[in-house]
C-alpha positions as CSV (number, residue, x, y, z in Angstrom):
1,M,209.1,15.4,-78.5
2,P,209.9,18.8,-76.9
3,D,207.5,21.6,-77.8
4,K,206.7,25.1,-76.8
5,G,203.6,24.2,-74.8
6,T,199.9,24.6,-75.5
7,K,196.8,25.4,-73.5
8,K,194.6,23.1,-75.6
9,K,192.9,20.2,-73.9
10,L,195.1,17.1,-74.4
11,T,193.3,13.7,-74.6
12,H,195.5,10.6,-74.2
13,V,194.1,7.7,-76.1
14,E,194.2,4.8,-73.7
15,E,194.8,1.5,-75.4
16,G,197.4,-1.2,-75.7
17,E,200.1,-0.3,-78.2
18,A,200.7,-2.5,-81.2
19,S,204.1,-3.9,-81.7
20,T,206.4,-4.5,-84.6
21,P,208.6,-7.5,-83.8
22,A,212.3,-7.1,-84.6
23,A,212.4,-10.6,-86.1
24,E,209.7,-9.6,-88.6
25,A,210.8,-6.4,-90.2
26,R,208.0,-4.2,-91.4
27,T,205.3,-6.4,-90.0
28,F,202.5,-4.9,-88.0
29,V,200.9,-6.9,-85.2
30,P,197.6,-5.5,-83.9
31,T,196.8,-5.6,-80.2
32,P,194.2,-8.0,-78.8
33,E,192.0,-5.1,-78.2
34,S,192.2,-3.9,-81.8
35,K,191.5,-7.5,-83.0
36,A,188.5,-7.7,-80.8
37,K,187.1,-4.4,-82.1
38,A,187.7,-5.5,-85.7
39,G,185.8,-8.7,-85.0
40,K,182.8,-6.8,-83.7
41,F,182.8,-4.4,-86.6
42,R,183.0,-7.2,-89.1
43,L,180.2,-9.2,-87.5
44,F,177.8,-6.2,-87.6
45,A,179.0,-5.4,-91.2
46,V,178.1,-9.0,-92.3
47,L,174.7,-8.8,-90.6
48,S,174.0,-5.5,-92.3
49,W,175.0,-7.0,-95.7
50,I,172.7,-10.0,-95.1
51,V,169.8,-7.7,-94.4
52,A,170.7,-5.7,-97.6
53,I,170.7,-8.8,-99.7
54,G,167.4,-10.0,-98.1
55,L,165.8,-6.7,-99.1
56,E,167.1,-7.2,-102.6
57,V,165.4,-10.6,-102.7
58,A,162.2,-9.0,-101.4
59,A,162.4,-6.3,-104.2
60,I,162.9,-9.0,-106.8
61,L,159.9,-10.9,-105.6
62,Q,157.9,-7.7,-105.7
63,L,158.6,-7.5,-109.4
64,K,156.6,-10.7,-109.9
65,V,153.5,-9.5,-108.0
66,Q,150.8,-7.9,-110.1
67,P,150.1,-5.1,-110.0
68,I,153.6,-3.9,-109.1
69,K,153.6,-1.5,-106.2
70,M,156.0,1.2,-107.2
71,W,156.3,2.9,-103.8
72,L,157.0,-0.4,-102.1
73,L,159.7,-1.3,-104.7
74,I,161.4,2.1,-104.2
75,V,161.3,1.7,-100.4
76,L,162.9,-1.7,-100.6
77,I,165.7,-0.4,-102.9
78,V,166.4,2.6,-100.5
79,A,166.4,0.3,-97.5
80,D,168.7,-2.0,-99.3
81,L,171.1,0.9,-99.9
82,V,171.0,2.0,-96.3
83,F,172.0,-1.4,-95.0
84,A,174.6,-1.9,-97.7
85,V,176.3,1.4,-96.9
86,I,176.3,0.7,-93.1
87,G,177.9,-2.6,-93.8
88,N,180.5,-1.0,-96.0
89,L,181.5,1.6,-93.5
90,L,181.7,-0.9,-90.6
91,W,183.8,-3.2,-92.7
92,K,186.3,-0.5,-93.7
93,K,186.6,0.6,-90.1
94,A,187.3,-3.0,-89.0
95,N,190.1,-3.1,-91.6
96,R,191.8,-0.1,-90.0
97,F,191.9,-2.0,-86.7
98,D,193.2,-5.3,-88.2
99,P,194.7,-4.7,-91.7
100,A,195.6,-7.3,-94.2
101,S,199.1,-7.9,-95.5
102,E,200.1,-6.8,-99.0
103,K,202.1,-10.0,-99.4
104,Q,198.8,-11.9,-99.7
105,K,197.5,-10.1,-102.8
106,V,194.2,-11.9,-103.3
107,K,193.3,-11.7,-99.6
108,F,194.4,-8.1,-99.5
109,F,192.2,-7.1,-102.4
110,V,189.1,-9.0,-101.3
111,Q,189.3,-7.8,-97.7
112,N,189.7,-4.2,-98.6
113,Q,187.2,-4.1,-101.5
114,L,184.6,-6.6,-100.2
115,G,182.1,-3.7,-99.7
116,A,182.2,-3.0,-103.4
117,I,181.8,-6.7,-104.2
118,I,178.8,-6.9,-101.9
119,A,177.3,-3.8,-103.5
120,V,177.3,-5.5,-106.9
121,I,175.7,-8.6,-105.4
122,A,173.1,-6.6,-103.6
123,F,172.0,-4.4,-106.6
124,L,173.2,-5.6,-110.0
125,P,170.7,-8.6,-110.3
126,L,167.9,-6.3,-109.3
127,V,168.9,-3.6,-111.9
128,L,169.0,-6.2,-114.6
129,L,165.6,-7.7,-113.7
130,I,164.0,-4.2,-113.6
131,F,165.2,-3.3,-117.1
132,T,164.1,-6.7,-118.5
133,N,160.8,-6.7,-116.7
134,K,157.9,-6.7,-119.3
135,D,155.3,-5.7,-116.7
136,L,156.8,-2.3,-116.0
137,K,155.8,0.5,-118.3
138,G,158.3,2.8,-119.8
139,K,158.1,5.6,-117.2
140,Q,157.9,3.1,-114.4
141,K,160.9,1.2,-115.6
142,G,162.9,4.4,-116.1
143,L,162.1,5.7,-112.6
144,V,162.7,2.5,-110.7
145,G,165.6,1.6,-112.8
146,A,167.2,5.0,-112.2
147,V,166.7,4.6,-108.4
148,A,168.3,1.2,-108.5
149,V,171.3,2.3,-110.6
150,V,172.0,5.3,-108.3
151,A,171.8,3.0,-105.3
152,L,174.2,0.6,-107.0
153,L,176.7,3.5,-107.7
154,I,176.4,4.9,-104.1
155,A,176.8,1.5,-102.5
156,G,179.7,0.6,-104.8
157,F,181.5,3.9,-104.1
158,T,181.2,3.6,-100.3
159,G,182.4,0.1,-100.6
160,I,185.7,0.9,-102.4
161,D,188.7,1.7,-100.2
162,F,190.8,4.1,-102.2
163,N,193.6,4.0,-99.6
164,P,193.4,0.5,-98.1
165,P,195.4,0.0,-94.9
166,S,198.1,-2.7,-94.8
167,Q,200.3,-4.3,-92.1
168,E,203.4,-3.1,-94.0
169,Q,202.1,0.5,-94.2
170,Y,201.4,0.6,-90.5
171,A,204.9,-0.8,-89.7
172,Q,206.5,1.7,-92.0
173,Q,204.7,4.6,-90.4
174,I,205.6,3.4,-86.9
175,E,209.2,3.1,-87.8
176,Q,209.2,6.5,-89.4
177,V,207.9,8.1,-86.2
178,K,210.3,6.1,-84.0
179,S,213.3,7.1,-86.2
180,L,212.4,10.7,-85.4
181,G,212.6,10.0,-81.7
182,A,208.9,10.0,-81.0
183,E,206.8,7.3,-79.3
184,H,203.4,9.1,-79.6
185,V,201.9,11.5,-82.1
186,Y,199.2,14.2,-82.0
187,W,196.0,14.8,-84.0
188,T,192.7,16.5,-83.9
189,K,189.1,15.6,-84.7
190,S,189.1,17.3,-88.1
191,G,192.8,16.8,-89.0
192,S,194.1,14.7,-91.8
193,R,197.7,14.3,-90.6
194,F,199.4,13.2,-87.4
195,H,202.0,15.5,-85.8
196,L,205.2,15.1,-83.8
197,Y,204.7,18.3,-81.8
198,Q,201.7,19.2,-79.6
199,D,202.2,22.9,-80.4
200,C,202.4,22.5,-84.2
201,Q,200.8,25.6,-85.8
202,H,198.4,23.4,-87.8
203,I,196.7,21.9,-84.7
204,N,197.4,24.5,-82.0
205,T,194.9,27.0,-83.5
206,R,191.9,29.0,-82.2
207,K,189.5,26.6,-83.8
208,T,191.1,23.6,-82.0
209,D,189.7,22.9,-78.6
210,E,191.1,19.4,-78.1
211,I,194.2,17.5,-79.2
212,F,194.6,13.8,-79.1
213,Q,197.7,11.9,-78.2
214,G,198.3,8.3,-79.1
215,T,200.2,5.9,-81.3
216,V,200.3,5.9,-85.1
217,P,198.0,2.8,-85.3
218,Q,195.5,4.6,-83.0
219,A,195.5,7.7,-85.3
220,R,194.7,5.4,-88.2
221,E,192.1,3.4,-86.3
222,L,190.2,6.4,-84.9
223,K,190.6,9.0,-87.7
224,N,192.1,7.1,-90.7
225,I,195.1,9.5,-90.6
226,T,197.9,8.2,-92.8
227,E,200.4,11.0,-93.3
228,L,202.9,12.7,-91.1
229,C,202.8,16.5,-90.9
230,K,205.5,18.0,-93.2
231,T,205.9,21.0,-91.0
232,C,206.7,18.8,-87.9
233,E,209.1,16.7,-89.9
234,A,210.9,19.8,-91.2
235,R,211.0,21.2,-87.7
236,W,212.5,18.0,-86.3
237,K,215.2,17.9,-89.0
238,K,216.1,21.6,-88.5
239,E,216.4,21.2,-84.7
240,H,218.5,18.0,-85.0
241,A,220.6,19.3,-87.8
242,A,221.6,22.3,-85.6
243,A,222.4,20.0,-82.7
244,E,224.6,17.8,-84.8
245,I,226.8,20.6,-86.2
246,P,230.2,20.1,-84.5
247,A,231.8,23.1,-82.9
248,P,234.8,24.4,-84.8
249,A,238.1,23.1,-83.6
250,A,240.2,25.6,-81.6
251,E,243.4,26.7,-83.3
252,V,246.5,25.4,-81.5
253,P,249.1,28.2,-81.4
254,A,252.5,27.2,-82.7
255,A,255.0,26.4,-80.0
256,E,257.2,29.4,-79.2
257,V,260.9,28.5,-79.1
258,P,263.1,30.9,-77.0
259,A,265.6,32.8,-79.1
260,G,268.5,31.4,-77.0
261,D,267.5,27.9,-77.8
262,L,267.8,28.3,-81.6
263,V,270.3,25.9,-83.0
264,P,272.4,27.3,-86.0
265,E,272.3,25.2,-89.1
266,P,275.6,23.5,-89.9
267,V,277.8,25.1,-92.5
268,N,278.8,22.8,-95.3
């Protein structure tokens, strides 16, 4: 993509590019590097969730110990929340590197919303046991119960993916950029869209000190950017519309016939 130039630091994201096979229209195939990263993130996410559920079990056992230590119960709930949130964030990051297909509806839902499901498992039984525990007094039950409910809501919220990635979405975005004649896109650390032009007014600003260049999947993997800059798209269309306007055809002057060559019309 031609641009007007910029003095900003340009960082090229070095990584193998994902491909979209012609035989499989609108199908995204992640690179081996992306799959490996996704595997690591998922492994750490599962380990974090296991710790969270273990802390839940410890909190449930604490409810059966007399007298109940309120401070210890609250510490266990907070620690449970921390590990649940860490697992949720790692799992969602893994899905950006290796997304599921929308064609497999059950797998697509479970893979993208697994964090919310784990949050329910890690907190709902504890919440129910707290509010049904007869050994907790009214104020104690209200305090611990409120902490557990808030933890459940936070863990559930961070586990939900409101804009889940999919193989079809990746493929569509790649084809969209390729149809505009670009192989790479640009983005910034704080941006929410990828751009076709390095000198786009939305990223080439005084506040920007570094611009990243890479593929559409890399913009999604690293920054979860899912939209193309409307200004860049409009600029591309304007430039190419002007280039495609054909030049007006030159008028061909009528042939001049010498007066001596005029042939008189026959008289009837």
